[in-house]
MIPATOR-578762 format. One line per 2 residues: their letters; for each residue x, y, z of C-alpha. Coordinates in nm, 2 decimals, decimal comma. Layout:
<sites>
a = X Y Z | ... .
</sites>
This chain:
<sites>
mh = 0,00 0,00 0,00 | 0,29 0,23 0,08 .
dl = 0,44 0,17 -0,26 | 0,11 0,24 -0,43 .
nf = 0,08 0,57 -0,24 | 0,43 0,67 -0,34 .
ll = 0,36 0,59 -0,71 | 0,03 0,79 -0,70 .
rl = 0,22 1,09 -0,57 | 0,50 1,04 -0,81 .
tg = 0,29 1,00 -1,12 | 0,07 1,29 -1,02 .
sl = 0,38 1,51 -0,97 | 0,52 1,41 -1,31 .
ai = 0,19 1,49 -1,48 | 0,19 1,84 -1,31 .
ig = 0,54 1,90 -1,44 | 0,44 1,78 -1,79 .
af = 0,13 2,01 -1,80 | 0,35 2,30 -1,69 .
vf = 0,61 2,23 -1,95 | 0,34 2,18 -2,22 .
ai = 0,20 2,52 -2,12 | 0,54 2,68 -2,16 .
gd = 0,56 2,53 -2,51 | 0,22 2,69 -2,59 .
vl = 0,34 3,03 -2,47 | 0,66 3,01 -2,68 .
ll = 0,45 2,94 -2,99 | 0,15 3,16 -2,95 .
as = 0,22 3,44 -2,70 | 0,30 3,72 -2,94 .
kv = 0,11 4,01 -3,09 | 0,13 4,15 -3,44 .
sl = -0,07 4,38 -3,66 | -0,13 4,27 -4,02 .
dd = -0,10 4,64 -4,12 | 0,27 4,59 -4,06 .
yp = 0,29 4,28 -4,28 | 0,13 4,37 -4,62 .
kl = 0,23 4,04 -4,77 | 0,03 3,85 -4,51 .
kp = -0,28 4,08 -4,50 | -0,45 3,93 -4,81 .
ha = -0,44 3,59 -4,63 | -0,58 3,71 -4,30 .
kl = -0,88 3,47 -4,32 | -0,66 3,17 -4,39 .
ls = -0,41 3,25 -4,12 | -0,68 3,31 -3,85 .
da = -0,44 3,48 -3,60 | -0,16 3,24 -3,68 .
er = 0,02 3,54 -3,83 | 0,15 3,62 -3,48 .
mv = 0,41 3,35 -3,54 | 0,58 3,57 -3,81 .
vl = 0,78 3,75 -3,54 | 0,90 3,44 -3,36 .
pp = 1,28 3,36 -3,37 | 1,35 3,01 -3,51 .
nr = 1,48 2,88 -3,18 | 1,17 2,99 -3,00 .
mi = 0,95 2,80 -3,24 | 1,17 2,49 -3,23 .
wg = 1,16 2,47 -2,85 | 0,80 2,58 -2,83 .
al = 0,71 2,27 -3,04 | 0,95 2,03 -2,88 .
lg = 0,86 2,11 -2,52 | 0,51 1,99 -2,58 .
vf = 0,63 1,67 -2,75 | 0,87 1,60 -2,46 .
aa = 0,61 1,68 -2,20 | 0,35 1,44 -2,34 .
pl = 0,50 1,12 -2,17 | 0,50 1,30 -1,84 .
vl = 0,13 1,39 -1,88 | 0,05 1,03 -1,96 .
qg = 0,18 0,93 -1,61 | -0,11 1,12 -1,46 .
fw = -0,37 0,90 -1,63 | -0,22 0,60 -1,45 .
qi = -0,28 0,79 -1,13 | -0,64 0,86 -1,24 .
yh = -0,69 0,49 -1,32 | -0,62 0,40 -0,96 .
gl = -0,80 0,69 -0,82 | -1,12 0,57 -1,00 .
dg = -1,09 0,23 -0,84 | -1,43 0,12 -0,72 .
an = -1,62 0,25 -1,03 | -1,72 0,03 -1,32 .
et = -1,40 -0,12 -1,45 | -1,50 -0,09 -1,82 .
lv = -1,58 0,28 -1,78 | -1,25 0,34 -1,59 .
lt = -1,05 0,18 -1,87 | -1,24 0,36 -2,13 .
tv = -1,18 0,70 -1,96 | -0,81 0,64 -1,92 .
ll = -0,77 0,52 -2,27 | -0,96 0,82 -2,42 .
fg = -0,74 1,06 -2,21 | -0,43 0,88 -2,32 .
va = -0,51 0,86 -2,69 | -0,60 1,23 -2,69 .
sv = -0,27 1,32 -2,53 | -0,07 1,12 -2,78 .
ig = -0,25 1,28 -3,08 | -0,23 1,62 -2,90 .
af = 0,15 1,60 -2,89 | 0,16 1,56 -3,27 .
vh = -0,07 1,85 -3,31 | 0,14 2,07 -3,09 .
gt = 0,46 1,98 -3,27 | 0,32 2,07 -3,61 .
fy = 0,28 2,43 -3,51 | 0,65 2,47 -3,57 .
fm = 0,60 2,40 -3,94 | 0,30 2,64 -3,95 .
ge = 0,53 2,91 -3,82 | 0,79 2,83 -4,09 .
yi = 0,52 2,85 -4,36 | 0,40 3,19 -4,23 .
qa = 0,75 3,34 -4,21 | 0,82 3,21 -4,57 .
ln = 0,49 3,36 -4,69 | 0,61 3,69 -4,56 .
kv = 0,95 3,67 -4,73 | 0,87 3,55 -5,08 .
de = 0,74 3,78 -5,35 | 0,37 3,78 -5,43 .
hs = 0,40 3,57 -5,74 | 0,55 3,28 -5,54 .
qs = 0,31 3,30 -5,25 | 0,06 3,06 -5,40 .
vi = 0,30 2,77 -5,33 | 0,32 2,86 -4,96 .
vd = -0,05 2,92 -4,94 | -0,12 2,57 -5,06 .
mi = 0,11 2,43 -4,80 | -0,07 2,62 -4,53 .
vh = -0,41 2,50 -4,66 | -0,29 2,14 -4,64 .
hr = -0,14 2,20 -4,30 | -0,47 2,33 -4,17 .
kv = -0,65 2,02 -4,30 | -0,41 1,81 -4,10 .
li = -0,47 2,02 -3,79 | -0,85 1,99 -3,82 .
it = -0,84 1,61 -3,88 | -0,63 1,57 -3,57 .
yv = -0,77 1,84 -3,34 | -1,13 1,75 -3,37 .
pv = -1,08 1,39 -3,24 | -0,86 1,52 -2,96 .
li = -1,14 1,76 -2,84 | -1,41 1,49 -2,87 .
li = -1,21 1,23 -2,68 | -1,13 1,48 -2,40 .
ii = -1,49 1,58 -2,37 | -1,61 1,22 -2,35 .
as = -1,34 1,12 -2,10 | -1,41 1,43 -1,89 .
il = -1,78 1,35 -1,87 | -1,71 0,99 -1,78 .
fs = -1,46 1,09 -1,51 | -1,71 1,33 -1,35 .
vm = -1,99 1,08 -1,36 | -1,79 0,81 -1,19 .
vg = -1,65 1,05 -0,93 | -2,00 1,17 -0,87 .
tg = -2,12 0,82 -0,77 | -1,90 0,84 -0,46 .
kt = -1,75 0,50 -0,52 | -1,40 0,61 -0,61 .
hf = -1,11 0,74 -0,41 | -1,18 1,10 -0,52 .
pi = -1,41 1,32 -0,30 | -1,74 1,39 -0,47 .
wm = -1,66 1,76 -0,52 | -1,39 1,64 -0,77 .
aa = -1,68 1,56 -1,01 | -1,67 1,93 -1,09 .
in = -1,30 1,92 -1,18 | -1,20 1,79 -1,52 .
pv = -1,00 1,93 -1,82 | -1,32 2,06 -1,98 .
tm = -1,46 2,24 -1,68 | -1,12 2,38 -1,60 .
ti = -1,07 2,51 -1,95 | -1,41 2,69 -1,93 .
tw = -1,32 2,83 -1,59 | -0,99 2,96 -1,73 .
ll = -1,16 3,12 -2,03 | -1,40 3,30 -1,79 .
lk = -1,13 3,39 -1,53 | -0,88 3,53 -1,77 .
rl = -1,12 3,81 -1,86 | -1,06 3,94 -1,50 .
lp = -0,69 3,92 -1,52 | -0,46 4,21 -1,61 .
qf = -0,38 4,24 -1,98 | -0,01 4,15 -1,94 .
ir = -0,10 3,82 -1,77 | -0,35 3,74 -2,05 .
da = -0,09 3,82 -2,31 | 0,18 3,61 -2,13 .
ae = -0,05 3,31 -2,11 | -0,18 3,33 -2,46 .
ga = -0,26 2,99 -2,61 | -0,18 2,80 -2,29 .
gf = -0,54 2,77 -2,15 | -0,59 2,41 -2,23 .
ni = -0,27 2,30 -2,05 | -0,33 2,53 -1,76 .
ay = -0,66 2,35 -1,72 | -0,47 2,02 -1,72 .
lv = -0,22 2,16 -1,47 | -0,51 2,25 -1,23 .
ff = -0,68 1,91 -1,29 | -0,36 1,71 -1,20 .
lc = -0,30 1,94 -0,90 | -0,64 1,85 -0,77 .
tt = -0,61 1,48 -0,84 | -0,27 1,46 -0,68 .
it = -0,38 1,65 -0,37 | -0,69 1,45 -0,32 .
lw = -0,51 1,12 -0,36 | -0,20 1,22 -0,16 .
nv = -0,29 1,01 0,14 | -0,49 0,73 -0,02 .
</sites>
Protein backbone atom coordinates (compact mmCIF):
# COMPACT_ATOMS: atom_id res chain seq x y z
CA UNK A 1 0.00 0.00 0.00
CA UNK A 2 2.88 2.33 0.84
CA UNK A 3 4.43 1.66 -2.57
CA UNK A 4 1.13 2.43 -4.34
CA UNK A 5 0.78 5.66 -2.37
CA UNK A 6 4.28 6.70 -3.42
CA UNK A 7 3.56 5.89 -7.07
CA UNK A 8 0.31 7.88 -6.99
CA UNK A 9 2.20 10.90 -5.69
CA UNK A 10 5.05 10.42 -8.15
CA UNK A 11 2.91 10.00 -11.24
CA UNK A 12 0.72 12.93 -10.24
CA UNK A 13 3.78 15.12 -9.74
CA UNK A 14 5.18 14.09 -13.12
CA UNK A 15 1.87 14.95 -14.78
CA UNK A 16 1.87 18.38 -13.11
CA UNK A 17 5.38 19.03 -14.41
CA UNK A 18 4.36 17.77 -17.85
CA UNK A 19 1.32 20.06 -18.04
CA UNK A 20 3.46 23.01 -16.91
CA UNK A 21 6.12 22.31 -19.55
CA UNK A 22 3.40 21.83 -22.17
CA UNK A 23 1.96 25.24 -21.24
CA UNK A 24 5.40 26.84 -21.62
CA UNK A 25 5.56 25.35 -25.11
CA UNK A 26 2.18 26.91 -25.89
CA UNK A 27 3.37 30.30 -24.71
CA UNK A 28 6.56 30.11 -26.77
CA UNK A 29 4.53 29.35 -29.89
CA UNK A 30 1.51 31.58 -29.47
CA UNK A 31 2.15 34.39 -26.98
CA UNK A 32 2.96 37.18 -29.41
CA UNK A 33 1.07 40.10 -30.93
CA UNK A 34 1.32 41.52 -34.43
CA UNK A 35 -0.69 43.84 -36.64
CA UNK A 36 -1.35 42.72 -40.18
CA UNK A 37 -0.99 46.35 -41.22
CA UNK A 38 2.74 45.91 -40.59
CA UNK A 39 2.88 42.84 -42.84
CA UNK A 40 1.30 43.72 -46.19
CA UNK A 41 2.29 40.36 -47.71
CA UNK A 42 0.26 38.53 -45.08
CA UNK A 43 -2.76 40.83 -45.00
CA UNK A 44 -4.47 39.32 -48.10
CA UNK A 45 -4.37 35.94 -46.35
CA UNK A 46 -5.82 37.08 -43.01
CA UNK A 47 -8.78 34.68 -43.17
CA UNK A 48 -6.57 31.71 -43.93
CA UNK A 49 -4.08 32.54 -41.18
CA UNK A 50 -6.77 33.13 -38.53
CA UNK A 51 -4.43 34.81 -36.00
CA UNK A 52 -1.58 32.42 -36.75
CA UNK A 53 0.19 35.43 -38.32
CA UNK A 54 1.47 36.19 -34.81
CA UNK A 55 4.14 33.54 -35.44
CA UNK A 56 5.77 35.70 -38.11
CA UNK A 57 7.78 37.53 -35.42
CA UNK A 58 9.03 34.45 -33.58
CA UNK A 59 12.76 33.59 -33.72
CA UNK A 60 13.46 30.10 -35.10
CA UNK A 61 14.83 28.76 -31.81
CA UNK A 62 11.72 29.89 -29.96
CA UNK A 63 9.49 28.03 -32.42
CA UNK A 64 11.67 24.93 -32.26
CA UNK A 65 11.60 24.73 -28.48
CA UNK A 66 7.97 25.76 -28.30
CA UNK A 67 7.08 22.75 -30.42
CA UNK A 68 9.51 20.29 -28.83
CA UNK A 69 8.63 21.07 -25.22
CA UNK A 70 5.09 19.87 -25.83
CA UNK A 71 6.30 16.69 -27.48
CA UNK A 72 8.73 15.95 -24.64
CA UNK A 73 6.10 16.80 -22.01
CA UNK A 74 3.50 14.37 -23.36
CA UNK A 75 5.04 11.23 -21.74
CA UNK A 76 4.96 13.02 -18.38
CA UNK A 77 1.30 13.93 -18.78
CA UNK A 78 0.52 10.29 -19.59
CA UNK A 79 1.76 9.31 -16.12
CA UNK A 80 -1.13 11.23 -14.65
CA UNK A 81 -3.66 8.95 -16.30
CA UNK A 82 -2.16 5.98 -14.49
CA UNK A 83 -2.83 7.89 -11.29
CA UNK A 84 -6.41 8.59 -12.39
CA UNK A 85 -6.92 4.90 -13.18
CA UNK A 86 -6.15 3.98 -9.59
CA UNK A 87 -8.05 6.95 -8.22
CA UNK A 88 -11.19 5.74 -9.99
CA UNK A 89 -10.89 2.30 -8.39
CA UNK A 90 -14.31 1.22 -7.21
CA UNK A 91 -16.19 2.47 -10.25
CA UNK A 92 -17.20 0.31 -13.21
CA UNK A 93 -13.96 -1.21 -14.54
CA UNK A 94 -14.97 -0.90 -18.19
CA UNK A 95 -15.79 2.79 -17.81
CA UNK A 96 -12.55 3.40 -15.93
CA UNK A 97 -10.47 1.77 -18.66
CA UNK A 98 -12.40 3.62 -21.34
CA UNK A 99 -11.84 6.96 -19.62
CA UNK A 100 -8.12 6.43 -19.17
CA UNK A 101 -7.66 5.19 -22.74
CA UNK A 102 -9.57 8.17 -24.16
CA UNK A 103 -7.45 10.60 -22.15
CA UNK A 104 -4.27 8.78 -23.18
CA UNK A 105 -5.07 8.63 -26.90
CA UNK A 106 -6.02 12.33 -26.87
CA UNK A 107 -2.67 13.21 -25.29
CA UNK A 108 -0.68 11.22 -27.85
CA UNK A 109 -2.50 12.82 -30.78
CA UNK A 110 -2.29 16.20 -29.04
CA UNK A 111 1.51 15.97 -28.88
CA UNK A 112 1.58 15.56 -32.67
CA UNK A 113 -0.73 18.54 -33.13
CA UNK A 114 1.42 20.69 -30.87
CA UNK A 115 4.61 19.75 -32.70
CA UNK A 116 3.18 20.67 -36.11
CA UNK A 117 2.83 24.32 -35.07
CA UNK A 118 6.55 24.68 -35.72
CA UNK A 119 5.95 24.00 -39.41
CA UNK A 120 3.02 26.41 -39.50
CA UNK A 121 5.32 29.10 -38.17
CA UNK A 122 7.88 28.34 -40.86
CA UNK A 123 5.21 28.54 -43.57
CA UNK A 124 3.99 31.90 -42.32
CA UNK A 125 7.48 33.35 -42.15
CA UNK A 126 8.21 32.08 -45.65
CA UNK A 127 4.93 33.59 -46.87
CA UNK A 128 6.11 36.93 -45.57
CA UNK A 129 9.49 36.65 -47.29
CA UNK A 130 8.71 35.46 -50.81
CA UNK A 131 7.39 37.76 -53.53
CA UNK A 132 3.66 37.84 -54.27
CA UNK A 133 4.02 35.69 -57.42
CA UNK A 134 5.51 32.84 -55.38
CA UNK A 135 3.09 33.01 -52.47
CA UNK A 136 0.61 30.56 -53.98
CA UNK A 137 2.96 27.66 -53.27
CA UNK A 138 3.20 28.59 -49.58
CA UNK A 139 -0.53 29.24 -49.36
CA UNK A 140 -1.23 25.72 -50.64
CA UNK A 141 1.09 24.31 -47.99
CA UNK A 142 -0.74 26.24 -45.26
CA UNK A 143 -4.11 25.01 -46.58
CA UNK A 144 -2.90 21.41 -46.41
CA UNK A 145 -1.44 21.97 -42.97
CA UNK A 146 -4.74 23.35 -41.68
CA UNK A 147 -6.53 20.24 -42.96
CA UNK A 148 -4.13 18.06 -40.99
CA UNK A 149 -4.74 20.17 -37.88
CA UNK A 150 -8.51 19.87 -38.23
CA UNK A 151 -8.35 16.11 -38.83
CA UNK A 152 -6.30 15.66 -35.65
CA UNK A 153 -7.66 18.44 -33.44
CA UNK A 154 -11.33 17.45 -33.71
CA UNK A 155 -10.81 13.88 -32.41
CA UNK A 156 -8.64 15.22 -29.57
CA UNK A 157 -11.41 17.56 -28.43
CA UNK A 158 -14.10 14.88 -28.74
CA UNK A 159 -12.06 12.31 -26.81
CA UNK A 160 -11.28 14.75 -24.00
CA UNK A 161 -14.92 15.85 -23.70
CA UNK A 162 -16.14 12.24 -23.49
CA UNK A 163 -13.39 11.23 -21.04
CA UNK A 164 -14.06 14.28 -18.85
CA UNK A 165 -17.78 13.50 -18.69
CA UNK A 166 -17.11 9.87 -17.78
CA UNK A 167 -14.59 10.93 -15.11
CA UNK A 168 -17.06 13.32 -13.50
CA UNK A 169 -19.94 10.82 -13.62
CA UNK A 170 -17.87 8.11 -11.92
CA UNK A 171 -16.51 10.46 -9.26
CA UNK A 172 -20.04 11.74 -8.66
CA UNK A 173 -21.19 8.24 -7.65
CA UNK A 174 -19.01 8.44 -4.57
CA UNK A 175 -17.53 5.00 -5.22
CA UNK A 176 -14.01 6.15 -6.14
CA UNK A 177 -11.07 7.40 -4.06
CA UNK A 178 -11.81 10.97 -5.16
CA UNK A 179 -14.06 13.20 -3.03
CA UNK A 180 -17.42 13.90 -4.66
CA UNK A 181 -16.58 17.58 -5.21
CA UNK A 182 -13.92 16.42 -7.67
CA UNK A 183 -16.79 15.62 -10.06
CA UNK A 184 -16.72 19.32 -10.93
CA UNK A 185 -13.01 19.21 -11.78
CA UNK A 186 -11.97 17.89 -15.18
CA UNK A 187 -10.02 19.28 -18.16
CA UNK A 188 -13.18 20.62 -19.83
CA UNK A 189 -14.61 22.43 -16.80
CA UNK A 190 -11.17 23.84 -15.95
CA UNK A 191 -10.74 25.11 -19.53
CA UNK A 192 -14.11 26.87 -19.33
CA UNK A 193 -13.18 28.28 -15.92
CA UNK A 194 -9.90 29.60 -17.32
CA UNK A 195 -11.64 31.25 -20.27
CA UNK A 196 -13.99 33.03 -17.87
CA UNK A 197 -11.35 33.87 -15.27
CA UNK A 198 -8.79 35.31 -17.66
CA UNK A 199 -11.22 38.11 -18.55
CA UNK A 200 -10.65 39.43 -15.03
CA UNK A 201 -6.85 39.20 -15.19
CA UNK A 202 -4.57 42.11 -16.13
CA UNK A 203 -3.79 42.36 -19.84
CA UNK A 204 -0.11 41.54 -19.39
CA UNK A 205 -0.99 38.22 -17.74
CA UNK A 206 -3.47 37.37 -20.49
CA UNK A 207 -0.85 38.16 -23.11
CA UNK A 208 1.81 36.12 -21.31
CA UNK A 209 -0.46 33.06 -21.06
CA UNK A 210 -1.84 33.31 -24.61
CA UNK A 211 -2.56 29.89 -26.10
CA UNK A 212 -1.81 27.98 -22.89
CA UNK A 213 -5.36 27.74 -21.54
CA UNK A 214 -5.89 24.06 -22.27
CA UNK A 215 -2.69 22.97 -20.54
CA UNK A 216 -3.30 25.35 -17.64
CA UNK A 217 -6.58 23.46 -17.24
CA UNK A 218 -4.70 20.15 -17.22
CA UNK A 219 -2.25 21.59 -14.70
CA UNK A 220 -5.08 22.48 -12.30
CA UNK A 221 -6.76 19.11 -12.93
CA UNK A 222 -3.63 17.13 -12.02
CA UNK A 223 -2.95 19.37 -9.03
CA UNK A 224 -6.41 18.51 -7.72
CA UNK A 225 -6.15 14.77 -8.44
CA UNK A 226 -2.72 14.59 -6.80
CA UNK A 227 -3.76 16.54 -3.71
CA UNK A 228 -6.93 14.50 -3.21
CA UNK A 229 -5.08 11.19 -3.64
CA UNK A 230 -2.04 12.20 -1.59
CA UNK A 231 -2.93 10.07 1.43
CA UNK A 232 -4.94 7.30 -0.24
